[in-house]
Backbone of each chain as nested JSON, in Angstrom:
{
  "chains": [
    {"id": "A", "residues": [
      {"number": 1, "name": "MET", "atoms": {"N": [0.845, -1.212, 0.0], "CA": [0.0, 0.0, 0.0], "C": [0.873, 1.253, 0.0]}},
      {"number": 2, "name": "LEU", "atoms": {"N": [0.541, 2.18, -0.867], "CA": [1.314, 3.422, -0.973], "C": [0.851, 4.443, 0.065]}},
      {"number": 3, "name": "LEU", "atoms": {"N": [1.735, 5.404, 0.333], "CA": [1.402, 6.418, 1.334], "C": [0.113, 7.158, 0.996]}},
      {"number": 4, "name": "ARG", "atoms": {"N": [-0.046, 7.545, -0.273], "CA": [-1.252, 8.323, -0.61], "C": [-2.525, 7.496, -0.426]}},
      {"number": 5, "name": "GLN", "atoms": {"N": [-2.412, 6.171, -0.588], "CA": [-3.596, 5.321, -0.37], "C": [-3.929, 5.237, 1.11]}},
      {"number": 6, "name": "ALA", "atoms": {"N": [-2.907, 5.102, 1.942], "CA": [-3.143, 5.039, 3.392], "C": [-3.711, 6.36, 3.889]}},
      {"number": 7, "name": "ILE", "atoms": {"N": [-3.121, 7.458, 3.439], "CA": [-3.586, 8.778, 3.878], "C": [-5.014, 9.032, 3.383]}},
      {"number": 8, "name": "GLY", "atoms": {"N": [-5.276, 8.685, 2.138], "CA": [-6.607, 8.886, 1.579], "C": [-7.668, 8.108, 2.355]}},
      {"number": 9, "name": "ALA", "atoms": {"N": [-7.348, 6.855, 2.666], "CA": [-8.306, 6.017, 3.4], "C": [-8.602, 6.61, 4.774]}},
      {"number": 10, "name": "VAL", "atoms": {"N": [-7.579, 7.149, 5.412], "CA": [-7.769, 7.722, 6.747], "C": [-8.594, 9.01, 6.664]}},
      {"number": 11, "name": "LEU", "atoms": {"N": [-8.277, 9.853, 5.69], "CA": [-9.039, 11.115, 5.543], "C": [-10.523, 10.806, 5.322]}},
      {"number": 12, "name": "ARG", "atoms": {"N": [-10.768, 9.807, 4.499], "CA": [-12.157, 9.447, 4.207], "C": [-12.855, 8.911, 5.464]}},
      {"number": 13, "name": "ARG", "atoms": {"N": [-12.136, 8.061, 6.196], "CA": [-12.735, 7.478, 7.401], "C": [-13.057, 8.556, 8.429]}},
      {"number": 14, "name": "ILE", "atoms": {"N": [-12.135, 9.488, 8.621], "CA": [-12.372, 10.56, 9.598], "C": [-13.578, 11.404, 9.172]}},
      {"number": 15, "name": "ARG", "atoms": {"N": [-13.638, 11.731, 7.887], "CA": [-14.764, 12.546, 7.399], "C": [-16.086, 11.831, 7.613]}},
      {"number": 16, "name": "LEU", "atoms": {"N": [-16.122, 10.534, 7.305], "CA": [-17.368, 9.775, 7.464], "C": [-17.742, 9.64, 8.931]}},
      {"number": 17, "name": "GLN", "atoms": {"N": [-16.736, 9.454, 9.789], "CA": [-17.006, 9.35, 11.225], "C": [-17.619, 10.639, 11.753]}},
      {"number": 18, "name": "GLN", "atoms": {"N": [-17.273, 11.751, 11.12], "CA": [-17.824, 13.041, 11.533], "C": [-19.161, 13.319, 10.856]}},
      {"number": 19, "name": "GLY", "atoms": {"N": [-19.568, 12.406, 10.0], "CA": [-20.849, 12.56, 9.308], "C": [-20.863, 13.748, 8.358]}},
      {"number": 20, "name": "ARG", "atoms": {"N": [-19.713, 14.054, 7.787], "CA": [-19.625, 15.229, 6.91], "C": [-19.504, 14.818, 5.443]}},
      {"number": 21, "name": "THR", "atoms": {"N": [-19.937, 15.718, 4.579], "CA": [-19.896, 15.426, 3.145], "C": [-18.573, 15.892, 2.549]}},
      {"number": 22, "name": "LEU", "atoms": {"N": [-18.264, 15.312, 1.378], "CA": [-17.098, 15.752, 0.61], "C": [-17.191, 17.253, 0.347]}},
      {"number": 23, "name": "ARG", "atoms": {"N": [-18.38, 17.695, -0.043], "CA": [-18.579, 19.094, -0.399], "C": [-18.237, 20.023, 0.764]}},
      {"number": 24, "name": "GLU", "atoms": {"N": [-18.686, 19.612, 1.939], "CA": [-18.485, 20.452, 3.121], "C": [-16.988, 20.569, 3.461]}},
      {"number": 25, "name": "VAL", "atoms": {"N": [-16.326, 19.408, 3.513], "CA": [-14.908, 19.415, 3.9], "C": [-14.057, 20.081, 2.816]}},
      {"number": 26, "name": "ALA", "atoms": {"N": [-14.387, 19.795, 1.548], "CA": [-13.643, 20.414, 0.445], "C": [-13.798, 21.934, 0.497]}},
      {"number": 27, "name": "GLY", "atoms": {"N": [-15.018, 22.386, 0.779], "CA": [-15.263, 23.832, 0.862], "C": [-14.442, 24.479, 1.965]}},
      {"number": 28, "name": "THR", "atoms": {"N": [-14.437, 23.848, 3.142], "CA": [-13.678, 24.404, 4.264], "C": [-12.182, 24.413, 3.954]}},
      {"number": 29, "name": "ALA", "atoms": {"N": [-11.718, 23.358, 3.281], "CA": [-10.288, 23.258, 2.983], "C": [-9.909, 24.031, 1.716]}},
      {"number": 30, "name": "ARG", "atoms": {"N": [-10.923, 24.554, 1.041], "CA": [-10.7, 25.312, -0.202], "C": [-10.039, 24.482, -1.306]}},
      {"number": 31, "name": "VAL", "atoms": {"N": [-10.525, 23.265, -1.433], "CA": [-10.124, 22.446, -2.584], "C": [-11.407, 22.02, -3.29]}},
      {"number": 32, "name": "SER", "atoms": {"N": [-11.287, 21.542, -4.516], "CA": [-12.489, 21.144, -5.243], "C": [-12.971, 19.785, -4.742]}},
      {"number": 33, "name": "VAL", "atoms": {"N": [-14.25, 19.534, -4.919], "CA": [-14.835, 18.257, -4.501], "C": [-14.205, 17.076, -5.253]}},
      {"number": 34, "name": "PRO", "atoms": {"N": [-14.077, 17.162, -6.593], "CA": [-13.449, 16.022, -7.294], "C": [-12.021, 15.772, -6.831]}},
      {"number": 35, "name": "TYR", "atoms": {"N": [-11.301, 16.842, -6.547], "CA": [-9.912, 16.697, -6.105], "C": [-9.855, 15.97, -4.762]}},
      {"number": 36, "name": "LEU", "atoms": {"N": [-10.664, 16.416, -3.798], "CA": [-10.657, 15.761, -2.484], "C": [-11.08, 14.305, -2.613]}},
      {"number": 37, "name": "SER", "atoms": {"N": [-12.03, 14.072, -3.497], "CA": [-12.486, 12.695, -3.723], "C": [-11.342, 11.811, -4.24]}},
      {"number": 38, "name": "GLU", "atoms": {"N": [-10.574, 12.341, -5.17], "CA": [-9.437, 11.585, -5.713], "C": [-8.381, 11.346, -4.635]}},
      {"number": 39, "name": "VAL", "atoms": {"N": [-8.149, 12.362, -3.813], "CA": [-7.172, 12.211, -2.718], "C": [-7.643, 11.112, -1.768]}},
      {"number": 40, "name": "GLU", "atoms": {"N": [-8.932, 11.142, -1.408], "CA": [-9.463, 10.128, -0.491], "C": [-9.344, 8.721, -1.061]}},
      {"number": 41, "name": "ARG", "atoms": {"N": [-9.465, 8.616, -2.389], "CA": [-9.36, 7.288, -3.001], "C": [-7.921, 6.897, -3.322]}},
      {"number": 42, "name": "GLY", "atoms": {"N": [-6.99, 7.752, -2.899], "CA": [-5.575, 7.414, -3.092], "C": [-5.116, 7.518, -4.524]}},
      {"number": 43, "name": "ARG", "atoms": {"N": [-5.847, 8.288, -5.315], "CA": [-5.493, 8.396, -6.736], "C": [-4.65, 9.622, -7.027]}},
      {"number": 44, "name": "LYS", "atoms": {"N": [-4.745, 10.623, -6.169], "CA": [-3.945, 11.841, -6.358], "C": [-3.081, 12.084, -5.137]}},
      {"number": 45, "name": "GLU", "atoms": {"N": [-1.85, 12.544, -5.39], "CA": [-0.975, 12.963, -4.296], "C": [-1.419, 14.362, -3.858]}},
      {"number": 46, "name": "ALA", "atoms": {"N": [-1.697, 14.544, -2.593], "CA": [-1.982, 15.895, -2.107], "C": [-0.66, 16.527, -1.687]}},
      {"number": 47, "name": "SER", "atoms": {"N": [-0.464, 17.794, -2.01], "CA": [0.736, 18.472, -1.527], "C": [0.638, 18.598, -0.006]}},
      {"number": 48, "name": "SER", "atoms": {"N": [1.763, 18.857, 0.623], "CA": [1.768, 18.994, 2.087], "C": [0.875, 20.145, 2.535]}},
      {"number": 49, "name": "GLU", "atoms": {"N": [0.827, 21.198, 1.717], "CA": [-0.028, 22.345, 2.077], "C": [-1.503, 21.948, 2.034]}},
      {"number": 50, "name": "ILE", "atoms": {"N": [-1.881, 21.186, 1.026], "CA": [-3.283, 20.773, 0.909], "C": [-3.646, 19.788, 2.008]}},
      {"number": 51, "name": "LEU", "atoms": {"N": [-2.721, 18.886, 2.313], "CA": [-2.972, 17.954, 3.422], "C": [-3.198, 18.722, 4.715]}},
      {"number": 52, "name": "ALA", "atoms": {"N": [-2.385, 19.749, 4.935], "CA": [-2.531, 20.56, 6.149], "C": [-3.91, 21.223, 6.17]}},
      {"number": 53, "name": "ALA", "atoms": {"N": [-4.347, 21.718, 5.009], "CA": [-5.651, 22.391, 4.929], "C": [-6.792, 21.396, 5.188]}},
      {"number": 54, "name": "VAL", "atoms": {"N": [-6.666, 20.182, 4.657], "CA": [-7.723, 19.182, 4.858], "C": [-7.743, 18.749, 6.334]}},
      {"number": 55, "name": "CYS", "atoms": {"N": [-6.568, 18.597, 6.921], "CA": [-6.514, 18.251, 8.352], "C": [-7.203, 19.343, 9.181]}},
      {"number": 56, "name": "ARG", "atoms": {"N": [-6.889, 20.594, 8.868], "CA": [-7.536, 21.697, 9.598], "C": [-9.042, 21.629, 9.416]}},
      {"number": 57, "name": "ALA", "atoms": {"N": [-9.485, 21.382, 8.187], "CA": [-10.922, 21.317, 7.912], "C": [-11.58, 20.202, 8.713]}},
      {"number": 58, "name": "LEU", "atoms": {"N": [-10.835, 19.131, 8.953], "CA": [-11.381, 17.99, 9.706], "C": [-11.142, 18.138, 11.211]}},
      {"number": 59, "name": "GLY", "atoms": {"N": [-10.344, 19.135, 11.577], "CA": [-10.061, 19.333, 13.005], "C": [-9.144, 18.272, 13.589]}},
      {"number": 60, "name": "VAL", "atoms": {"N": [-8.284, 17.712, 12.763], "CA": [-7.31, 16.739, 13.279], "C": [-5.897, 17.245, 12.983]}},
      {"number": 61, "name": "SER", "atoms": {"N": [-4.967, 16.833, 13.815], "CA": [-3.585, 17.247, 13.592], "C": [-2.946, 16.368, 12.524]}},
      {"number": 62, "name": "LEU", "atoms": {"N": [-1.914, 16.907, 11.905], "CA": [-1.166, 16.12, 10.921], "C": [-0.572, 14.886, 11.598]}},
      {"number": 63, "name": "ARG", "atoms": {"N": [-0.177, 15.06, 12.841], "CA": [0.394, 13.939, 13.583], "C": [-0.617, 12.808, 13.748]}},
      {"number": 64, "name": "ALA", "atoms": {"N": [-1.843, 13.175, 14.101], "CA": [-2.897, 12.162, 14.259], "C": [-3.128, 11.454, 12.925]}},
      {"number": 65, "name": "LEU", "atoms": {"N": [-3.084, 12.224, 11.836], "CA": [-3.256, 11.622, 10.516], "C": [-2.157, 10.595, 10.242]}},
      {"number": 66, "name": "LEU", "atoms": {"N": [-0.913, 10.96, 10.572], "CA": [0.205, 10.036, 10.325], "C": [0.081, 8.784, 11.183]}},
      {"number": 67, "name": "ASP", "atoms": {"N": [-0.334, 8.968, 12.425], "CA": [-0.48, 7.807, 13.306], "C": [-1.548, 6.854, 12.776]}},
      {"number": 68, "name": "GLU", "atoms": {"N": [-2.637, 7.434, 12.276], "CA": [-3.698, 6.606, 11.706], "C": [-3.233, 5.932, 10.412]}},
      {"number": 69, "name": "ALA", "atoms": {"N": [-2.464, 6.68, 9.615], "CA": [-1.964, 6.105, 8.352], "C": [-0.997, 4.965, 8.644]}},
      {"number": 70, "name": "SER", "atoms": {"N": [-0.224, 5.111, 9.702], "CA": [0.697, 4.049, 10.095], "C": [-0.089, 2.794, 10.481]}},
      {"number": 71, "name": "ALA", "atoms": {"N": [-1.171, 2.989, 11.225], "CA": [-2.022, 1.854, 11.613], "C": [-2.674, 1.236, 10.383]}},
      {"number": 72, "name": "GLU", "atoms": {"N": [-3.066, 2.09, 9.452], "CA": [-3.673, 1.621, 8.198], "C": [-2.696, 0.7, 7.451]}},
      {"number": 73, "name": "LEU", "atoms": {"N": [-1.429, 1.105, 7.433], "CA": [-0.409, 0.296, 6.764], "C": [-0.199, -1.019, 7.491]}},
      {"number": 74, "name": "ARG", "atoms": {"N": [-0.381, -0.955, 8.805], "CA": [-0.159, -2.171, 9.59], "C": [-1.29, -3.17, 9.441]}},
      {"number": 75, "name": "TYR", "atoms": {"N": [-2.502, -2.64, 9.57], "CA": [-3.644, -3.555, 9.616], "C": [-4.382, -3.665, 8.285]}},
      {"number": 76, "name": "GLY", "atoms": {"N": [-3.997, -2.825, 7.326], "CA": [-4.672, -2.854, 6.036], "C": [-5.989, -2.125, 6.115]}},
      {"number": 77, "name": "PRO", "atoms": {"N": [-6.65, -2.01, 4.98], "CA": [-7.907, -1.271, 4.928], "C": [-8.948, -1.9, 5.836]}},
      {"number": 78, "name": "ARG", "atoms": {"N": [-9.677, -1.058, 6.553], "CA": [-10.739, -1.594, 7.411], "C": [-12.041, -1.609, 6.63]}},
      {"number": 79, "name": "VAL", "atoms": {"N": [-12.83, -2.581, 6.931], "CA": [-14.105, -2.72, 6.228], "C": [-15.152, -1.921, 6.981]}},
      {"number": 80, "name": "GLU", "atoms": {"N": [-15.83, -1.062, 6.243], "CA": [-16.878, -0.279, 6.901], "C": [-18.237, -0.764, 6.443]}},
      {"number": 81, "name": "VAL", "atoms": {"N": [-19.076, -1.048, 7.391], "CA": [-20.388, -1.589, 7.069], "C": [-21.448, -0.624, 7.563]}},
      {"number": 82, "name": "ASP", "atoms": {"N": [-22.378, -0.325, 6.699], "CA": [-23.434, 0.588, 7.068], "C": [-24.533, -0.2, 7.786]}},
      {"number": 83, "name": "VAL", "atoms": {"N": [-24.55, -0.124, 9.108], "CA": [-25.544, -0.839, 9.906], "C": [-26.643, 0.165, 10.256]}},
      {"number": 84, "name": "GLY", "atoms": {"N": [-27.746, 0.058, 9.542], "CA": [-28.786, 1.057, 9.72], "C": [-28.184, 2.399, 9.36]}},
      {"number": 85, "name": "ARG", "atoms": {"N": [-28.18, 3.348, 10.286], "CA": [-27.615, 4.651, 9.953], "C": [-26.252, 4.845, 10.623]}},
      {"number": 86, "name": "VAL", "atoms": {"N": [-25.767, 3.824, 11.259], "CA": [-24.504, 3.956, 11.966], "C": [-23.381, 3.288, 11.163]}},
      {"number": 87, "name": "LEU", "atoms": {"N": [-22.346, 4.064, 10.893], "CA": [-21.194, 3.484, 10.2], "C": [-20.317, 2.8, 11.234]}},
      {"number": 88, "name": "THR", "atoms": {"N": [-20.177, 1.508, 11.099], "CA": [-19.368, 0.76, 12.053], "C": [-18.077, 0.308, 11.393]}},
      {"number": 89, "name": "THR", "atoms": {"N": [-17.016, 0.513, 12.081], "CA": [-15.737, 0.049, 11.56], "C": [-15.413, -1.297, 12.179]}},
      {"number": 90, "name": "LEU", "atoms": {"N": [-15.299, -2.31, 11.331], "CA": [-15.009, -3.662, 11.844], "C": [-13.529, -3.791, 12.149]}}
    ]},
    {"id": "B", "residues": [
      {"number": 1, "name": "MET", "atoms": {"N": [5.098, 22.772, 10.949], "CA": [5.959, 21.957, 10.079], "C": [5.09, 21.143, 9.118]}},
      {"number": 2, "name": "LEU", "atoms": {"N": [5.465, 21.176, 7.847], "CA": [4.708, 20.458, 6.834], "C": [5.147, 18.996, 6.765]}},
      {"number": 3, "name": "LEU", "atoms": {"N": [4.264, 18.166, 6.175], "CA": [4.585, 16.737, 6.082], "C": [5.895, 16.489, 5.334]}},
      {"number": 4, "name": "ARG", "atoms": {"N": [6.102, 17.183, 4.211], "CA": [7.322, 16.913, 3.432], "C": [8.579, 17.297, 4.216]}},
      {"number": 5, "name": "GLN", "atoms": {"N": [8.464, 18.291, 5.1], "CA": [9.619, 18.668, 5.921], "C": [9.915, 17.616, 6.969]}},
      {"number": 6, "name": "ALA", "atoms": {"N": [8.861, 17.088, 7.594], "CA": [9.053, 16.039, 8.601], "C": [9.624, 14.778, 7.948]}},
      {"number": 7, "name": "ILE", "atoms": {"N": [9.063, 14.41, 6.814], "CA": [9.532, 13.206, 6.119], "C": [10.973, 13.386, 5.641]}},
      {"number": 8, "name": "GLY", "atoms": {"N": [11.276, 14.557, 5.086], "CA": [12.632, 14.821, 4.606], "C": [13.655, 14.74, 5.734]}},
      {"number": 9, "name": "ALA", "atoms": {"N": [13.313, 15.328, 6.876], "CA": [14.237, 15.321, 8.013], "C": [14.501, 13.892, 8.477]}},
      {"number": 10, "name": "VAL", "atoms": {"N": [13.466, 13.076, 8.475], "CA": [13.62, 11.686, 8.922], "C": [14.456, 10.884, 7.922]}},
      {"number": 11, "name": "LEU", "atoms": {"N": [14.174, 11.069, 6.635], "CA": [14.959, 10.344, 5.62], "C": [16.44, 10.686, 5.744]}},
      {"number": 12, "name": "ARG", "atoms": {"N": [16.71, 11.962, 5.946], "CA": [18.102, 12.397, 6.068], "C": [18.75, 11.79, 7.32]}},
      {"number": 13, "name": "ARG", "atoms": {"N": [18.012, 11.807, 8.418], "CA": [18.574, 11.287, 9.666], "C": [18.887, 9.789, 9.539]}},
      {"number": 14, "name": "ILE", "atoms": {"N": [17.955, 9.049, 8.958], "CA": [18.18, 7.604, 8.798], "C": [19.407, 7.354, 7.92]}},
      {"number": 15, "name": "ARG", "atoms": {"N": [19.508, 8.112, 6.82], "CA": [20.654, 7.931, 5.916], "C": [21.971, 8.219, 6.648]}},
      {"number": 16, "name": "LEU", "atoms": {"N": [22.007, 9.301, 7.417], "CA": [23.238, 9.665, 8.123], "C": [23.572, 8.642, 9.209]}},
      {"number": 17, "name": "GLN", "atoms": {"N": [22.522, 8.139, 9.866], "CA": [22.758, 7.123, 10.895], "C": [23.369, 5.864, 10.291]}},
      {"number": 18, "name": "GLN", "atoms": {"N": [23.037, 5.623, 9.038], "CA": [23.599, 4.45, 8.354], "C": [24.964, 4.756, 7.743]}},
      {"number": 19, "name": "GLY", "atoms": {"N": [25.397, 6.014, 7.869], "CA": [26.691, 6.416, 7.318], "C": [26.736, 6.335, 5.805]}},
      {"number": 20, "name": "ARG", "atoms": {"N": [25.61, 6.597, 5.169], "CA": [25.566, 6.476, 3.706], "C": [25.48, 7.85, 3.048]}},
      {"number": 21, "name": "THR", "atoms": {"N": [25.938, 7.912, 1.815], "CA": [25.934, 9.179, 1.078], "C": [24.631, 9.343, 0.304]}},
      {"number": 22, "name": "LEU", "atoms": {"N": [24.353, 10.608, -0.04], "CA": [23.209, 10.902, -0.904], "C": [23.326, 10.111, -2.205]}},
      {"number": 23, "name": "ARG", "atoms": {"N": [24.534, 10.112, -2.761], "CA": [24.758, 9.459, -4.048], "C": [24.4, 7.975, -3.992]}},
      {"number": 24, "name": "GLU", "atoms": {"N": [24.815, 7.343, -2.902], "CA": [24.582, 5.905, -2.76], "C": [23.08, 5.582, -2.657]}},
      {"number": 25, "name": "VAL", "atoms": {"N": [22.402, 6.316, -1.772], "CA": [20.97, 6.043, -1.568], "C": [20.167, 6.434, -2.81]}},
      {"number": 26, "name": "ALA", "atoms": {"N": [20.526, 7.566, -3.413], "CA": [19.82, 8.002, -4.627], "C": [20.002, 6.956, -5.733]}},
      {"number": 27, "name": "GLY", "atoms": {"N": [21.212, 6.442, -5.851], "CA": [21.48, 5.426, -6.88], "C": [20.64, 4.183, -6.663]}},
      {"number": 28, "name": "THR", "atoms": {"N": [20.593, 3.708, -5.426], "CA": [19.803, 2.513, -5.121], "C": [18.315, 2.756, -5.372]}},
      {"number": 29, "name": "ALA", "atoms": {"N": [17.86, 3.958, -5.03], "CA": [16.433, 4.27, -5.191], "C": [16.1, 4.713, -6.617]}},
      {"number": 30, "name": "ARG", "atoms": {"N": [17.149, 4.857, -7.44], "CA": [16.966, 5.308, -8.835], "C": [16.321, 6.684, -8.937]}},
      {"number": 31, "name": "VAL", "atoms": {"N": [16.8, 7.588, -8.092], "CA": [16.409, 8.998, -8.24], "C": [17.711, 9.79, -8.35]}},
      {"number": 32, "name": "SER", "atoms": {"N": [17.607, 11.029, -8.795], "CA": [18.829, 11.824, -8.937], "C": [19.279, 12.336, -7.566]}},
      {"number": 33, "name": "VAL", "atoms": {"N": [20.575, 12.62, -7.461], "CA": [21.125, 13.131, -6.206], "C": [20.499, 14.485, -5.828]}},
      {"number": 34, "name": "PRO", "atoms": {"N": [20.413, 15.447, -6.767], "CA": [19.803, 16.734, -6.401], "C": [18.348, 16.566, -5.951]}},
      {"number": 35, "name": "TYR", "atoms": {"N": [17.654, 15.637, -6.588], "CA": [16.248, 15.429, -6.22], "C": [16.134, 14.891, -4.792]}},
      {"number": 36, "name": "LEU", "atoms": {"N": [16.921, 13.866, -4.483], "CA": [16.867, 13.307, -3.124], "C": [17.28, 14.365, -2.094]}},
      {"number": 37, "name": "SER", "atoms": {"N": [18.257, 15.172, -2.474], "CA": [18.698, 16.233, -1.575], "C": [17.561, 17.224, -1.289]}},
      {"number": 38, "name": "GLU", "atoms": {"N": [16.815, 17.579, -2.329], "CA": [15.682, 18.495, -2.146], "C": [14.585, 17.858, -1.29]}},
      {"number": 39, "name": "VAL", "atoms": {"N": [14.36, 16.572, -1.504], "CA": [13.353, 15.869, -0.696], "C": [13.782, 15.872, 0.767]}},
      {"number": 40, "name": "GLU", "atoms": {"N": [15.05, 15.563, 1.015], "CA": [15.543, 15.528, 2.399], "C": [15.414, 16.89, 3.079]}},
      {"number": 41, "name": "ARG", "atoms": {"N": [15.574, 17.957, 2.288], "CA": [15.474, 19.289, 2.871], "C": [14.037, 19.807, 2.914]}},
      {"number": 42, "name": "GLY", "atoms": {"N": [13.104, 18.942, 2.522], "CA": [11.689, 19.315, 2.616], "C": [11.276, 20.326, 1.576]}},
      {"number": 43, "name": "ARG", "atoms": {"N": [12.046, 20.407, 0.485], "CA": [11.725, 21.417, -0.531], "C": [10.909, 20.839, -1.671]}},
      {"number": 44, "name": "LYS", "atoms": {"N": [10.991, 19.533, -1.833], "CA": [10.208, 18.889, -2.907], "C": [9.319, 17.811, -2.312]}},
      {"number": 45, "name": "GLU", "atoms": {"N": [8.11, 17.711, -2.863], "CA": [7.216, 16.619, -2.487], "C": [7.662, 15.37, -3.236]}},
      {"number": 46, "name": "ALA", "atoms": {"N": [7.911, 14.307, -2.54], "CA": [8.182, 13.048, -3.231], "C": [6.856, 12.337, -3.469]}},
      {"number": 47, "name": "SER", "atoms": {"N": [6.691, 11.741, -4.632], "CA": [5.483, 10.948, -4.868], "C": [5.54, 9.721, -3.96]}},
      {"number": 48, "name": "SER", "atoms": {"N": [4.404, 9.087, -3.764], "CA": [4.356, 7.895, -2.918], "C": [5.257, 6.794, -3.46]}},
      {"number": 49, "name": "GLU", "atoms": {"N": [5.355, 6.698, -4.787], "CA": [6.212, 5.679, -5.393], "C": [7.689, 5.952, -5.071]}},
      {"number": 50, "name": "ILE", "atoms": {"N": [8.078, 7.219, -5.158], "CA": [9.473, 7.559, -4.879], "C": [9.784, 7.368, -3.393]}},
      {"number": 51, "name": "LEU", "atoms": {"N": [8.843, 7.747, -2.544], "CA": [9.04, 7.512, -1.109], "C": [9.242, 6.03, -0.83]}},
      {"number": 52, "name": "ALA", "atoms": {"N": [8.439, 5.201, -1.474], "CA": [8.571, 3.752, -1.286], "C": [9.95, 3.28, -1.734]}},
      {"number": 53, "name": "ALA", "atoms": {"N": [10.434, 3.832, -2.867], "CA": [11.745, 3.432, -3.384], "C": [12.861, 3.878, -2.424]}},
      {"number": 54, "name": "VAL", "atoms": {"N": [12.737, 5.069, -1.875], "CA": [13.771, 5.56, -0.956], "C": [13.74, 4.744, 0.34]}},
      {"number": 55, "name": "CYS", "atoms": {"N": [12.541, 4.417, 0.808], "CA": [12.436, 3.563, 2.002], "C": [13.109, 2.212, 1.748]}},
      {"number": 56, "name": "ARG", "atoms": {"N": [12.831, 1.623, 0.59], "CA": [13.472, 0.339, 0.253], "C": [14.982, 0.497, 0.234]}},
      {"number": 57, "name": "ALA", "atoms": {"N": [15.452, 1.594, -0.378], "CA": [16.9, 1.815, -0.474], "C": [17.521, 1.941, 0.922]}},
      {"number": 58, "name": "LEU", "atoms": {"N": [16.752, 2.473, 1.856], "CA": [17.264, 2.648, 3.226], "C": [16.986, 1.421, 4.102]}},
      {"number": 59, "name": "GLY", "atoms": {"N": [16.193, 0.505, 3.569], "CA": [15.869, -0.693, 4.347], "C": [14.918, -0.434, 5.499]}},
      {"number": 60, "name": "VAL", "atoms": {"N": [14.06, 0.578, 5.353], "CA": [13.065, 0.841, 6.402], "C": [11.675, 0.744, 5.796]}},
      {"number": 61, "name": "SER", "atoms": {"N": [10.708, 0.405, 6.623], "CA": [9.342, 0.311, 6.125], "C": [8.726, 1.706, 6.067]}},
      {"number": 62, "name": "LEU", "atoms": {"N": [7.722, 1.834, 5.228], "CA": [6.99, 3.101, 5.148], "C": [6.367, 3.411, 6.505]}},
      {"number": 63, "name": "ARG", "atoms": {"N": [5.95, 2.372, 7.176], "CA": [5.345, 2.548, 8.502], "C": [6.343, 3.155, 9.487]}},
      {"number": 64, "name": "ALA", "atoms": {"N": [7.566, 2.637, 9.478], "CA": [8.598, 3.171, 10.373], "C": [8.853, 4.641, 10.041]}},
      {"number": 65, "name": "LEU", "atoms": {"N": [8.846, 4.954, 8.738], "CA": [9.043, 6.344, 8.328], "C": [7.939, 7.237, 8.887]}},
      {"number": 66, "name": "LEU", "atoms": {"N": [6.699, 6.769, 8.803], "CA": [5.576, 7.57, 9.301], "C": [5.657, 7.75, 10.806]}},
      {"number": 67, "name": "ASP", "atoms": {"N": [6.042, 6.688, 11.503], "CA": [6.148, 6.779, 12.956], "C": [7.22, 7.792, 13.359]}},
      {"number": 68, "name": "GLU", "atoms": {"N": [8.329, 7.773, 12.629], "CA": [9.393, 8.741, 12.909], "C": [8.954, 10.162, 12.545]}},
      {"number": 69, "name": "ALA", "atoms": {"N": [8.23, 10.28, 11.437], "CA": [7.752, 11.606, 11.021], "C": [6.758, 12.153, 12.045]}},
      {"number": 70, "name": "SER", "atoms": {"N": [5.952, 11.263, 12.609], "CA": [5.011, 11.675, 13.65], "C": [5.774, 12.207, 14.867]}},
      {"number": 71, "name": "ALA", "atoms": {"N": [6.838, 11.508, 15.236], "CA": [7.663, 11.954, 16.368], "C": [8.345, 13.28, 16.041]}},
      {"number": 72, "name": "GLU", "atoms": {"N": [8.768, 13.404, 14.787], "CA": [9.401, 14.657, 14.345], "C": [8.423, 15.824, 14.517]}},
      {"number": 73, "name": "LEU", "atoms": {"N": [7.161, 15.592, 14.167], "CA": [6.159, 16.645, 14.304], "C": [5.902, 16.962, 15.771]}},
      {"number": 74, "name": "ARG", "atoms": {"N": [6.06, 15.936, 16.602], "CA": [5.791, 16.16, 18.023], "C": [6.922, 16.91, 18.715]}},
      {"number": 75, "name": "TYR", "atoms": {"N": [8.131, 16.458, 18.436], "CA": [9.266, 17.009, 19.178], "C": [10.033, 18.065, 18.412]}},
      {"number": 76, "name": "GLY", "atoms": {"N": [9.686, 18.24, 17.135], "CA": [10.4, 19.216, 16.321], "C": [11.723, 18.658, 15.859]}},
      {"number": 77, "name": "PRO", "atoms": {"N": [12.431, 19.429, 15.035], "CA": [13.69, 18.944, 14.487], "C": [14.704, 18.659, 15.585]}},
      {"number": 78, "name": "ARG", "atoms": {"N": [15.434, 17.559, 15.435], "CA": [16.454, 17.238, 16.418], "C": [17.788, 17.797, 15.963]}},
      {"number": 79, "name": "VAL", "atoms": {"N": [18.547, 18.235, 16.887], "CA": [19.857, 18.796, 16.554], "C": [20.868, 17.66, 16.543]}},
      {"number": 80, "name": "GLU", "atoms": {"N": [21.603, 17.566, 15.445], "CA": [22.606, 16.511, 15.386], "C": [23.997, 17.123, 15.477]}},
      {"number": 81, "name": "VAL", "atoms": {"N": [24.77, 16.618, 16.389], "CA": [26.099, 17.164, 16.607], "C": [27.125, 16.076, 16.311]}},
      {"number": 82, "name": "ASP", "atoms": {"N": [28.123, 16.434, 15.54], "CA": [29.166, 15.467, 15.194], "C": [30.197, 15.455, 16.311]}},
      {"number": 83, "name": "VAL", "atoms": {"N": [30.118, 14.471, 17.187], "CA": [31.044, 14.354, 18.305], "C": [32.124, 13.341, 17.901]}},
      {"number": 84, "name": "GLY", "atoms": {"N": [33.26, 13.892, 17.507], "CA": [34.288, 12.998, 16.98], "C": [33.712, 12.33, 15.746]}},
      {"number": 85, "name": "ARG", "atoms": {"N": [33.633, 11.028, 15.734], "CA": [33.113, 10.363, 14.537], "C": [31.718, 9.809, 14.779]}},
      {"number": 86, "name": "VAL", "atoms": {"N": [31.156, 10.113, 15.935], "CA": [29.835, 9.574, 16.255], "C": [28.784, 10.65, 16.102]}},
      {"number": 87, "name": "LEU", "atoms": {"N": [27.766, 10.349, 15.317], "CA": [26.662, 11.291, 15.187], "C": [25.719, 11.082, 16.368]}},
      {"number": 88, "name": "THR", "atoms": {"N": [25.597, 12.112, 17.17], "CA": [24.739, 11.993, 18.334], "C": [23.485, 12.838, 18.132]}},
      {"number": 89, "name": "THR", "atoms": {"N": [22.368, 12.255, 18.425], "CA": [21.116, 13.011, 18.324], "C": [20.757, 13.544, 19.706]}},
      {"number": 90, "name": "LEU", "atoms": {"N": [20.681, 14.867, 19.812], "CA": [20.377, 15.468, 21.124], "C": [18.867, 15.419, 21.374]}}
    ]}
  ]
}
């Protein structure tokens, strides 16, 4: 797994855990919705400045993001199942 | 501190701890010496593929790199002093 894939998966998970939309977070971070979507799917490399802006928009530190990405690399992608209206991470 | 600065500082520290030159690591990772130098100084964003290649060249996992970068963000840059022939991290 590449770094951008681990980071993208974590950004997406944090956003979903907060119950926020791509549009909302992209707007706060001042990036386009398609761009943030590509970053979340690990298809685009985000510059360090953009990563910082997305972290701020999500209210998480860059350090927390790295720690989560490290765990992502260790345990692999987590499966998220929509149980009723609650997103549960297995 | 931006992600590329934290990652660059860690890559440089690991390389120096191994007593290896920029030329040697760049050659193994198949990147140019000036490019690796810029990455180490946090001036250029390395793509995830290049980061993976540099990690392989250094014999460290991407996860270890992230963990060190997280510590770098927490404690800030470490001062390295050349005491005789031993590089000591303060």
